[in-house]
C-alpha positions as a LaTeX table, in Angstrom:
\begin{tabular}{lrrr}
\hline
Residue & $x$ (\AA) & $y$ (\AA) & $z$ (\AA) \\
\hline
Met1 & 85.67 & 61.47 & 55.57 \\
Phe2 & 84.97 & 62.80 & 58.83 \\
Phe3 & 88.43 & 64.66 & 58.81 \\
Phe4 & 87.73 & 66.34 & 55.17 \\
Arg5 & 84.59 & 68.41 & 55.08 \\
Ser6 & 83.67 & 70.66 & 52.23 \\
Ser7 & 81.21 & 73.59 & 52.46 \\
Thr8 & 79.60 & 75.88 & 49.84 \\
Gly9 & 78.58 & 79.29 & 50.78 \\
Ile10 & 76.19 & 81.54 & 48.76 \\
Glu11 & 75.62 & 85.33 & 49.02 \\
Val12 & 72.38 & 86.61 & 47.37 \\
Gly13 & 73.07 & 90.32 & 46.38 \\
Glu14 & 70.93 & 92.79 & 44.57 \\
Thr15 & 71.55 & 91.64 & 41.07 \\
Asp16 & 74.69 & 89.01 & 41.63 \\
Leu17 & 75.12 & 85.92 & 43.24 \\
Thr18 & 78.38 & 84.81 & 44.59 \\
Ile19 & 79.55 & 81.36 & 45.76 \\
Ala20 & 82.55 & 80.22 & 47.84 \\
Val21 & 83.73 & 76.61 & 48.42 \\
Ala22 & 85.97 & 75.98 & 51.56 \\
Arg23 & 87.31 & 72.86 & 52.99 \\
Asn24 & 87.96 & 71.84 & 56.59 \\
Ser25 & 91.15 & 69.27 & 56.58 \\
Phe26 & 92.10 & 68.37 & 59.82 \\
Gly27 & 91.31 & 71.55 & 61.46 \\
Lys28 & 92.97 & 73.81 & 58.60 \\
Leu29 & 90.72 & 75.97 & 56.51 \\
Arg30 & 91.33 & 76.02 & 52.63 \\
Leu31 & 89.50 & 78.12 & 50.11 \\
Leu32 & 88.81 & 75.88 & 47.10 \\
Ser33 & 87.27 & 78.23 & 44.70 \\
Leu34 & 85.27 & 81.63 & 44.29 \\
His35 & 82.30 & 81.89 & 41.57 \\
Arg36 & 80.25 & 85.08 & 40.54 \\
Leu37 & 77.19 & 85.00 & 38.57 \\
Asp38 & 76.48 & 88.54 & 37.37 \\
Ala39 & 73.23 & 89.98 & 36.96 \\
Leu40 & 71.66 & 86.49 & 37.88 \\
Met41 & 68.90 & 87.95 & 39.98 \\
Thr42 & 67.65 & 89.87 & 36.84 \\
Leu43 & 66.87 & 86.50 & 35.25 \\
Gly44 & 63.51 & 84.35 & 35.44 \\
Glu45 & 63.56 & 81.69 & 38.00 \\
Glu46 & 64.03 & 79.00 & 35.50 \\
Glu47 & 66.86 & 80.78 & 33.73 \\
Arg48 & 68.33 & 81.15 & 37.26 \\
Lys49 & 68.27 & 77.28 & 37.87 \\
Lys50 & 69.60 & 76.43 & 34.73 \\
Thr51 & 72.57 & 78.91 & 35.08 \\
Ile52 & 73.23 & 77.65 & 38.69 \\
Gln53 & 73.16 & 73.82 & 37.71 \\
Ser54 & 75.48 & 74.51 & 34.60 \\
Leu55 & 77.81 & 76.12 & 37.10 \\
Val56 & 77.87 & 73.42 & 39.49 \\
Lys57 & 78.30 & 70.76 & 36.78 \\
Ala58 & 80.99 & 72.67 & 35.04 \\
Asn59 & 82.96 & 73.26 & 38.33 \\
Arg60 & 81.97 & 70.35 & 40.32 \\
Ile61 & 80.84 & 72.44 & 43.15 \\
Pro62 & 79.94 & 70.44 & 46.31 \\
Thr63 & 76.42 & 70.30 & 47.41 \\
Ala64 & 76.32 & 68.11 & 50.46 \\
Arg65 & 76.78 & 71.35 & 52.85 \\
Val66 & 75.07 & 74.66 & 51.29 \\
Tyr67 & 74.86 & 78.03 & 53.43 \\
Leu68 & 72.91 & 80.83 & 52.47 \\
Ser69 & 73.74 & 84.62 & 53.31 \\
Leu70 & 71.12 & 86.92 & 53.09 \\
Pro71 & 70.83 & 90.93 & 53.34 \\
Arg72 & 70.57 & 91.87 & 56.90 \\
Glu73 & 67.65 & 94.15 & 56.00 \\
Gln74 & 65.38 & 91.10 & 55.52 \\
Gly75 & 65.58 & 90.11 & 59.25 \\
Ile76 & 66.69 & 91.45 & 62.57 \\
Val77 & 69.88 & 91.09 & 64.48 \\
Arg78 & 69.82 & 92.08 & 68.33 \\
Gln79 & 72.43 & 91.62 & 71.16 \\
Val80 & 71.43 & 91.34 & 74.70 \\
Gln81 & 73.28 & 90.58 & 77.85 \\
Leu82 & 72.33 & 87.67 & 80.15 \\
Pro83 & 73.77 & 86.27 & 83.37 \\
Ala84 & 76.49 & 83.74 & 82.52 \\
Asp85 & 75.11 & 81.21 & 85.19 \\
Ile86 & 72.09 & 80.37 & 82.94 \\
His87 & 74.24 & 79.68 & 79.70 \\
Lys88 & 72.94 & 75.88 & 79.63 \\
Arg89 & 69.33 & 77.04 & 79.69 \\
Leu90 & 69.65 & 79.89 & 76.91 \\
Pro91 & 67.09 & 78.26 & 74.57 \\
Asp92 & 64.31 & 78.74 & 76.93 \\
Val93 & 65.27 & 82.20 & 78.00 \\
Val94 & 66.09 & 83.54 & 74.48 \\
Lys95 & 62.68 & 82.11 & 73.49 \\
Ile96 & 61.08 & 84.58 & 75.67 \\
Gln97 & 63.27 & 87.37 & 74.37 \\
Val98 & 62.17 & 86.56 & 70.72 \\
Glu99 & 58.56 & 86.79 & 71.50 \\
Thr100 & 59.56 & 90.39 & 72.56 \\
Leu101 & 61.83 & 91.52 & 70.02 \\
Ser102 & 60.11 & 90.14 & 66.97 \\
Pro103 & 57.54 & 92.53 & 65.25 \\
Trp104 & 56.32 & 89.56 & 63.24 \\
Pro105 & 54.09 & 86.58 & 64.93 \\
Val106 & 56.28 & 83.96 & 66.42 \\
Ala107 & 54.49 & 81.47 & 64.11 \\
Glu108 & 55.51 & 83.50 & 60.92 \\
Ile109 & 59.23 & 83.57 & 61.62 \\
Tyr110 & 62.44 & 81.53 & 62.00 \\
Trp111 & 65.03 & 82.45 & 64.51 \\
Asp112 & 68.27 & 81.07 & 66.07 \\
Phe113 & 70.76 & 82.70 & 68.60 \\
Ala114 & 74.63 & 82.28 & 69.18 \\
Ala115 & 76.40 & 83.24 & 72.54 \\
Glu116 & 79.93 & 83.52 & 73.48 \\
Val117 & 81.34 & 80.61 & 75.76 \\
Pro118 & 81.19 & 82.11 & 79.43 \\
Lys119 & 84.85 & 82.41 & 80.98 \\
Lys120 & 85.67 & 81.51 & 84.46 \\
Asp121 & 84.08 & 84.16 & 86.80 \\
Gln122 & 82.38 & 85.77 & 84.02 \\
Lys123 & 79.06 & 87.44 & 85.42 \\
Val124 & 77.38 & 88.49 & 81.94 \\
Ile125 & 77.64 & 87.06 & 78.44 \\
Thr126 & 76.39 & 88.61 & 74.97 \\
Val127 & 73.91 & 86.64 & 73.14 \\
Thr128 & 73.17 & 87.43 & 69.48 \\
Ile129 & 69.53 & 86.76 & 68.45 \\
Val130 & 68.70 & 86.50 & 64.68 \\
Ile131 & 65.13 & 86.69 & 63.31 \\
Ile132 & 63.83 & 86.43 & 59.71 \\
Pro133 & 60.30 & 86.19 & 58.51 \\
Arg134 & 59.60 & 82.94 & 56.54 \\
Val135 & 58.40 & 84.66 & 53.54 \\
His136 & 62.02 & 85.63 & 53.06 \\
Leu137 & 63.59 & 82.36 & 53.59 \\
Asp138 & 61.11 & 79.91 & 52.54 \\
Pro139 & 61.21 & 80.81 & 48.60 \\
Trp140 & 65.06 & 80.18 & 48.77 \\
Ile141 & 64.87 & 76.95 & 50.51 \\
Val142 & 62.52 & 75.74 & 47.77 \\
Phe143 & 64.29 & 77.39 & 44.91 \\
Phe144 & 67.79 & 76.07 & 45.86 \\
Lys145 & 66.54 & 72.67 & 46.33 \\
Ser146 & 64.81 & 72.66 & 42.96 \\
Ala147 & 68.28 & 73.90 & 41.71 \\
Gly148 & 70.22 & 70.92 & 43.09 \\
Met149 & 71.79 & 72.70 & 45.81 \\
Pro150 & 69.59 & 71.97 & 48.96 \\
Leu151 & 70.11 & 74.23 & 51.93 \\
Ser152 & 71.80 & 73.16 & 55.23 \\
Gly153 & 71.81 & 76.44 & 56.80 \\
Ala154 & 71.13 & 80.18 & 56.37 \\
Ser155 & 71.76 & 83.46 & 58.22 \\
Leu156 & 71.76 & 87.12 & 57.76 \\
Ser157 & 74.83 & 88.59 & 56.18 \\
Ser158 & 76.03 & 90.70 & 59.17 \\
Val159 & 76.05 & 87.55 & 61.50 \\
Ala160 & 77.78 & 85.47 & 59.00 \\
Gln161 & 80.40 & 88.03 & 58.62 \\
Gly162 & 80.83 & 88.32 & 62.36 \\
His163 & 81.21 & 84.56 & 62.32 \\
Gly164 & 83.82 & 84.35 & 59.61 \\
Ile165 & 85.74 & 87.04 & 61.14 \\
Asn166 & 85.99 & 85.36 & 64.47 \\
Val167 & 86.89 & 82.09 & 62.88 \\
Leu168 & 89.55 & 83.54 & 60.46 \\
Trp169 & 91.37 & 86.02 & 62.94 \\
Lys170 & 91.93 & 85.02 & 66.54 \\
Glu171 & 93.63 & 88.34 & 67.82 \\
Pro172 & 91.09 & 90.69 & 69.31 \\
Lys173 & 91.21 & 93.45 & 66.65 \\
Pro174 & 88.13 & 95.48 & 65.65 \\
Thr175 & 86.95 & 94.60 & 62.13 \\
Ile176 & 84.69 & 96.83 & 59.80 \\
Val177 & 83.01 & 95.23 & 56.85 \\
Leu178 & 81.62 & 97.31 & 54.04 \\
His179 & 79.54 & 95.61 & 51.41 \\
Arg180 & 78.25 & 97.72 & 48.58 \\
Glu181 & 75.44 & 96.81 & 46.12 \\
Pro182 & 73.85 & 99.12 & 43.29 \\
Ser183 & 71.64 & 100.48 & 45.70 \\
Tyr184 & 72.68 & 100.45 & 49.21 \\
Met185 & 75.77 & 99.97 & 51.11 \\
Glu186 & 76.01 & 97.76 & 54.48 \\
Gly187 & 78.36 & 98.18 & 57.18 \\
Val188 & 79.30 & 95.80 & 59.98 \\
Phe189 & 81.28 & 96.38 & 62.90 \\
Val190 & 82.79 & 93.49 & 65.06 \\
Asn191 & 84.69 & 93.42 & 68.23 \\
Gly192 & 84.92 & 90.28 & 69.88 \\
Ser193 & 81.54 & 89.25 & 70.72 \\
Arg194 & 80.11 & 92.65 & 70.02 \\
Leu195 & 78.42 & 93.41 & 66.48 \\
Ala196 & 76.86 & 96.53 & 65.10 \\
Ala197 & 75.35 & 96.62 & 61.50 \\
Leu198 & 73.97 & 99.80 & 59.22 \\
Thr199 & 72.63 & 99.83 & 55.99 \\
Val200 & 72.28 & 103.10 & 54.01 \\
Pro201 & 71.36 & 104.08 & 50.49 \\
Ser202 & 74.20 & 103.96 & 47.84 \\
Ala203 & 75.13 & 107.45 & 46.35 \\
Glu204 & 77.80 & 108.80 & 44.08 \\
Asn205 & 79.67 & 110.09 & 47.04 \\
Ala206 & 83.25 & 109.28 & 47.52 \\
Ala207 & 82.84 & 110.00 & 51.24 \\
Leu208 & 80.07 & 107.56 & 51.81 \\
Pro209 & 82.45 & 104.88 & 53.29 \\
Ser210 & 83.63 & 107.18 & 55.77 \\
Ile211 & 80.24 & 108.38 & 56.58 \\
Leu212 & 79.05 & 104.82 & 57.28 \\
Val213 & 82.20 & 104.10 & 59.52 \\
Asp214 & 81.28 & 107.19 & 61.48 \\
Arg215 & 77.86 & 105.88 & 62.05 \\
Leu216 & 78.82 & 102.41 & 62.92 \\
Leu217 & 81.26 & 103.81 & 65.53 \\
Ser218 & 78.30 & 105.91 & 66.75 \\
Thr219 & 76.07 & 103.00 & 67.12 \\
Ala220 & 78.77 & 100.94 & 69.02 \\
Lys221 & 79.14 & 103.90 & 71.29 \\
Leu222 & 82.95 & 104.30 & 70.17 \\
Gln223 & 84.83 & 107.51 & 69.37 \\
Ser224 & 87.28 & 105.89 & 66.99 \\
Val225 & 88.79 & 102.76 & 66.07 \\
Glu226 & 92.44 & 102.49 & 66.19 \\
Asp227 & 94.34 & 100.18 & 64.01 \\
Ala228 & 91.07 & 98.52 & 62.86 \\
Arg229 & 90.92 & 96.14 & 60.15 \\
Leu230 & 88.85 & 96.99 & 57.07 \\
Ile231 & 87.17 & 94.67 & 54.50 \\
Ala232 & 85.57 & 96.26 & 51.46 \\
Cys233 & 83.64 & 93.82 & 49.32 \\
Gly234 & 80.61 & 93.56 & 47.02 \\
Asp235 & 81.09 & 96.07 & 43.96 \\
Ser236 & 84.78 & 96.00 & 43.63 \\
Glu237 & 84.90 & 99.09 & 41.23 \\
Ala238 & 83.49 & 101.16 & 44.21 \\
Phe239 & 86.53 & 100.21 & 46.29 \\
Ala240 & 89.36 & 100.15 & 43.75 \\
Ala241 & 91.68 & 102.27 & 45.71 \\
His242 & 91.27 & 100.19 & 48.91 \\
Ser243 & 93.74 & 97.15 & 49.38 \\
Asn244 & 91.94 & 94.47 & 51.54 \\
Pro245 & 93.78 & 92.39 & 54.07 \\
Pro246 & 94.71 & 88.60 & 52.94 \\
Leu247 & 92.29 & 85.97 & 54.22 \\
Pro248 & 94.27 & 83.43 & 56.40 \\
Leu249 & 93.03 & 80.75 & 54.28 \\
Glu250 & 94.99 & 78.03 & 52.41 \\
Asp251 & 95.00 & 78.87 & 48.75 \\
Ala252 & 93.26 & 82.06 & 48.91 \\
Lys253 & 94.12 & 84.54 & 46.42 \\
Pro254 & 95.21 & 88.22 & 47.42 \\
Asp255 & 91.79 & 89.57 & 46.45 \\
Ala256 & 89.57 & 86.90 & 47.87 \\
Ala257 & 88.55 & 89.31 & 50.44 \\
Asn258 & 86.61 & 91.08 & 47.57 \\
Gln259 & 83.94 & 88.29 & 48.07 \\
Phe260 & 84.07 & 88.12 & 51.84 \\
Gly261 & 80.26 & 87.58 & 51.93 \\
Pro262 & 80.25 & 84.04 & 50.48 \\
Val263 & 83.60 & 82.91 & 52.03 \\
Ala264 & 81.89 & 83.72 & 55.71 \\
Ala265 & 78.94 & 81.81 & 54.65 \\
Ala266 & 80.99 & 78.86 & 53.82 \\
Leu267 & 82.57 & 79.05 & 57.16 \\
Leu268 & 79.34 & 78.57 & 58.83 \\
Pro269 & 79.54 & 74.82 & 59.61 \\
Phe270 & 83.05 & 75.15 & 60.54 \\
Lys271 & 84.38 & 75.81 & 64.30 \\
Glu272 & 82.28 & 77.56 & 66.87 \\
Ser273 & 81.99 & 81.37 & 67.43 \\
Ala274 & 79.74 & 84.07 & 69.31 \\
Phe275 & 77.87 & 84.40 & 65.96 \\
Lys276 & 77.46 & 80.92 & 64.63 \\
Ser277 & 73.56 & 80.47 & 64.06 \\
Asn278 & 71.40 & 78.87 & 61.32 \\
Leu279 & 67.87 & 80.05 & 60.83 \\
Ile280 & 66.78 & 76.94 & 58.91 \\
Pro281 & 64.88 & 74.71 & 61.52 \\
Pro282 & 66.62 & 71.19 & 61.87 \\
Glu283 & 63.77 & 69.46 & 60.23 \\
Leu284 & 64.28 & 71.37 & 57.01 \\
Arg285 & 68.08 & 71.31 & 56.95 \\
Tyr286 & 69.48 & 69.19 & 54.17 \\
Arg287 & 71.88 & 66.40 & 55.34 \\
Glu288 & 73.52 & 63.73 & 53.22 \\
Ser289 & 74.88 & 60.45 & 54.40 \\
Arg290 & 78.01 & 59.29 & 52.41 \\
Met291 & 77.10 & 55.59 & 53.49 \\
Arg292 & 73.13 & 55.68 & 53.47 \\
Leu293 & 73.30 & 52.38 & 51.74 \\
Val294 & 75.39 & 50.90 & 54.57 \\
Pro295 & 72.93 & 51.29 & 57.37 \\
Ala296 & 70.10 & 49.94 & 55.47 \\
Phe297 & 71.71 & 46.56 & 54.62 \\
Ala298 & 73.02 & 46.29 & 58.35 \\
Leu299 & 69.63 & 47.09 & 59.58 \\
Ala300 & 68.19 & 44.31 & 57.52 \\
Val301 & 70.77 & 41.95 & 58.64 \\
Leu302 & 69.93 & 43.03 & 62.31 \\
Ala303 & 66.16 & 42.52 & 62.05 \\
Ile304 & 66.72 & 39.13 & 60.76 \\
Leu305 & 69.18 & 38.30 & 63.41 \\
Met306 & 66.78 & 39.67 & 66.11 \\
Gly307 & 63.59 & 38.25 & 64.70 \\
Ser308 & 65.25 & 34.80 & 64.90 \\
Ala309 & 66.32 & 35.31 & 68.46 \\
Leu310 & 63.08 & 36.53 & 69.65 \\
Leu311 & 61.32 & 33.63 & 68.12 \\
Gly312 & 63.66 & 31.19 & 69.96 \\
Arg313 & 64.21 & 32.96 & 73.12 \\
Glu314 & 61.12 & 35.15 & 73.67 \\
Pro315 & 60.46 & 34.44 & 77.42 \\
Tyr316 & 64.03 & 35.07 & 78.06 \\
Gln317 & 64.30 & 38.09 & 76.33 \\
Asn318 & 61.10 & 39.64 & 78.18 \\
Lys319 & 62.55 & 38.74 & 81.38 \\
Val320 & 65.61 & 40.57 & 80.52 \\
Tyr321 & 63.88 & 43.73 & 78.99 \\
Ala322 & 61.76 & 43.83 & 82.20 \\
Ala323 & 64.83 & 43.83 & 84.52 \\
Gln324 & 66.49 & 46.36 & 82.20 \\
Leu325 & 63.29 & 48.62 & 82.30 \\
Asp326 & 63.41 & 48.54 & 86.07 \\
Ser327 & 66.96 & 49.52 & 86.48 \\
Ala328 & 66.60 & 52.26 & 83.87 \\
Ile329 & 63.64 & 53.80 & 85.71 \\
Lys330 & 65.53 & 53.76 & 89.00 \\
Thr331 & 68.57 & 55.33 & 87.28 \\
Ile332 & 66.44 & 58.10 & 85.71 \\
Ala333 & 64.37 & 58.89 & 88.61 \\
Pro334 & 66.72 & 61.51 & 90.22 \\
Lys335 & 67.18 & 62.94 & 86.83 \\
Val336 & 63.54 & 63.53 & 86.50 \\
Lys337 & 63.26 & 65.12 & 89.76 \\
Glu338 & 66.15 & 67.59 & 88.61 \\
Val339 & 64.59 & 68.39 & 85.44 \\
Ala340 & 61.28 & 69.33 & 87.33 \\
Asp341 & 63.21 & 71.60 & 89.63 \\
Gln342 & 64.86 & 73.18 & 86.68 \\
Glu343 & 61.59 & 73.83 & 85.08 \\
Lys344 & 60.33 & 75.62 & 88.24 \\
Glu345 & 63.38 & 77.69 & 88.01 \\
Ile346 & 63.03 & 78.44 & 84.29 \\
Asp347 & 59.41 & 79.45 & 85.06 \\
Gln348 & 60.72 & 81.97 & 87.74 \\
Leu349 & 63.34 & 83.29 & 85.42 \\
Ser350 & 60.72 & 83.79 & 82.86 \\
Arg351 & 58.43 & 86.03 & 85.11 \\
Arg352 & 61.53 & 88.17 & 86.02 \\
Tyr353 & 62.36 & 88.69 & 82.25 \\
Arg354 & 58.76 & 89.34 & 81.46 \\
Ala355 & 58.77 & 92.08 & 84.27 \\
Leu356 & 62.18 & 93.46 & 82.77 \\
Thr357 & 60.76 & 93.48 & 79.35 \\
Ser358 & 57.72 & 95.53 & 80.65 \\
Gln359 & 60.04 & 98.06 & 82.07 \\
Leu360 & 62.21 & 98.22 & 79.11 \\
Glu361 & 59.00 & 98.87 & 76.98 \\
Ala362 & 57.81 & 101.75 & 79.08 \\
His363 & 61.20 & 103.51 & 78.93 \\
Asp364 & 60.83 & 107.17 & 78.04 \\
Tyr365 & 63.23 & 107.98 & 75.20 \\
Thr366 & 62.46 & 111.79 & 75.38 \\
Ile367 & 66.07 & 112.67 & 76.14 \\
Glu368 & 67.64 & 110.23 & 73.63 \\
Thr369 & 65.40 & 111.75 & 70.75 \\
Leu370 & 66.14 & 115.33 & 71.43 \\
Gly371 & 69.80 & 114.36 & 71.65 \\
Glu372 & 69.54 & 112.80 & 68.35 \\
Leu373 & 67.37 & 115.83 & 66.93 \\
Ser374 & 69.88 & 118.23 & 67.92 \\
Arg375 & 72.71 & 116.03 & 66.25 \\
Val376 & 70.91 & 115.53 & 63.03 \\
Leu377 & 69.13 & 118.89 & 62.48 \\
Pro378 & 71.11 & 122.00 & 60.96 \\
Asn379 & 71.92 & 125.20 & 63.21 \\
Ser380 & 69.65 & 126.89 & 60.86 \\
Ala381 & 66.41 & 124.94 & 61.76 \\
Phe382 & 64.62 & 125.09 & 65.02 \\
Leu383 & 61.62 & 123.35 & 66.46 \\
Leu384 & 58.48 & 124.81 & 67.58 \\
Thr385 & 56.69 & 121.54 & 69.17 \\
Tyr386 & 57.66 & 118.13 & 70.02 \\
Ala387 & 55.33 & 115.25 & 71.16 \\
Tyr388 & 56.05 & 111.72 & 71.81 \\
Gln389 & 53.47 & 108.78 & 72.41 \\
Asp390 & 53.67 & 104.96 & 72.06 \\
Gly391 & 56.82 & 105.13 & 69.96 \\
Thr392 & 55.60 & 107.74 & 67.50 \\
Met393 & 57.02 & 111.21 & 67.78 \\
Thr394 & 55.82 & 114.28 & 65.93 \\
Val395 & 57.65 & 117.52 & 65.68 \\
Ser396 & 57.12 & 120.79 & 63.90 \\
Gly397 & 59.30 & 123.97 & 63.44 \\
Leu398 & 60.90 & 126.07 & 60.69 \\
Ala399 & 63.83 & 125.24 & 58.51 \\
Gln400 & 65.17 & 126.58 & 55.03 \\
Ser401 & 63.93 & 123.38 & 53.37 \\
Ala402 & 61.51 & 120.92 & 54.82 \\
Ser403 & 62.20 & 118.31 & 52.30 \\
Glu404 & 65.91 & 118.27 & 53.36 \\
Ile405 & 64.76 & 117.92 & 57.13 \\
Gln406 & 62.87 & 114.72 & 56.22 \\
Lys407 & 65.96 & 113.43 & 54.57 \\
Leu408 & 68.24 & 114.03 & 57.57 \\
Leu409 & 65.74 & 112.32 & 59.79 \\
Glu410 & 65.35 & 109.22 & 57.38 \\
Gly411 & 69.22 & 108.89 & 57.42 \\
Ser412 & 69.26 & 108.82 & 61.41 \\
Pro413 & 69.49 & 105.13 & 62.80 \\
Met414 & 66.83 & 106.18 & 65.38 \\
Phe415 & 64.03 & 106.99 & 63.29 \\
Lys416 & 62.04 & 105.40 & 60.61 \\
Asn417 & 58.78 & 106.07 & 58.47 \\
Val418 & 59.43 & 109.67 & 58.54 \\
Glu419 & 56.53 & 111.58 & 56.79 \\
Phe420 & 54.65 & 114.78 & 56.70 \\
Ala421 & 51.67 & 115.02 & 59.17 \\
Gly422 & 50.41 & 118.22 & 57.19 \\
Gly423 & 51.11 & 120.53 & 54.45 \\
Val424 & 54.50 & 122.59 & 54.16 \\
Thr425 & 53.91 & 126.35 & 54.33 \\
Arg426 & 56.66 & 129.14 & 53.32 \\
Glu427 & 56.84 & 131.82 & 55.86 \\
Ala428 & 57.58 & 135.62 & 55.30 \\
Ser429 & 61.10 & 134.97 & 56.54 \\
Gly430 & 61.49 & 132.60 & 53.71 \\
Lys431 & 61.62 & 129.54 & 55.87 \\
Asp432 & 59.37 & 126.46 & 55.43 \\
Arg433 & 56.97 & 125.60 & 58.37 \\
Phe434 & 56.49 & 121.85 & 58.66 \\
Thr435 & 55.11 & 118.92 & 60.75 \\
Leu436 & 56.70 & 115.71 & 60.61 \\
Lys437 & 55.82 & 112.34 & 62.14 \\
Met438 & 58.12 & 109.17 & 62.80 \\
Val439 & 58.37 & 106.08 & 64.57 \\
Leu440 & 61.14 & 105.82 & 67.11 \\
Glu441 & 63.36 & 102.81 & 66.71 \\
Gly442 & 65.15 & 103.56 & 69.95 \\
Pro443 & 68.78 & 104.01 & 70.56 \\
Lys444 & 70.80 & 101.04 & 69.18 \\
\hline
\end{tabular}
């Protein structure tokens, strides 16, 4: 059964829940089925459980390996570049990065990372770090376990889609995924090991996909993407005029890419990529043994045989064990010394990264913020004052509509929590005098 592995991917949407079942047979990927439960998230918890259980039973959906994809807004995805020569010590190095990147206490989060395999003579590697608060993931772990679909893994939607793209398409071609829900649209840009993602509120605007694509290119610091692959999924009616590329999966229907989210989640246990990550800790991941009774019987027989041998030849066994222990100690002594040296080296690297992090935190973003303000604000508006301190920026000025200025700043990926710091007054010139305060996220 090691050559035939099935996986079930689940994507949680705003109102719907979609499920995909994939199979890896001798390295060939096959899409077995797709299911969509409309308006499931609007039901009560018990009704949701019953609906899922009925679907699993009626369609014989496998539950040995279930992987969940959650909206990217529920967590954080960051990419950092690190020296390639520390590839084997990445867990310790990334742990330091997580403590810096996470806005939540480390004890209240789940995190994981993925990294590209360094090529020969490669100096720097890109590491993708994924963080989610436990309060967003723990309820789903409990819910799906009670529904008969215990989770083996979970990730954020943008990272799962990046993994799916790398697994399905080997050619180095930029890919953009647009996923629409009733109240928001999520965009993901993937190019090799690079990933950029944005979420914007949905609106009855036919130009919204184009606007989101432009913002993705701006975030990825690209002017344009020639011959890019575009996948539109989620609300199929919103993308009725777009024809998705076919998924390179056996038995995949032409419109399978419309549900790319759960398909990407189902591919998480198959193959390696620069985005393969699992936010569920190893101790909480569900693992099913297909031959769980055989080891129990084998161990019972082995225990009886070993007990009989020990009763008959206990002195001889003690002598053999003592000799084996002495040999093992001599064998691992050099490795213990090597591990101690590595710990010293890791400690030195930790101090260097803490120093680097302190420098990054002290970076003045004045130039970047002024550039973003000049890009976002209309020509009819002008600023009177500008102040920046400890990540908070305050600006005042005049504009035709103060509320419109607030909306424009909220739409920028560089600012968040935009709010008025004082009252809005109407000048004799007909313009609004305003003062706005916002938190700087920093350039992405």
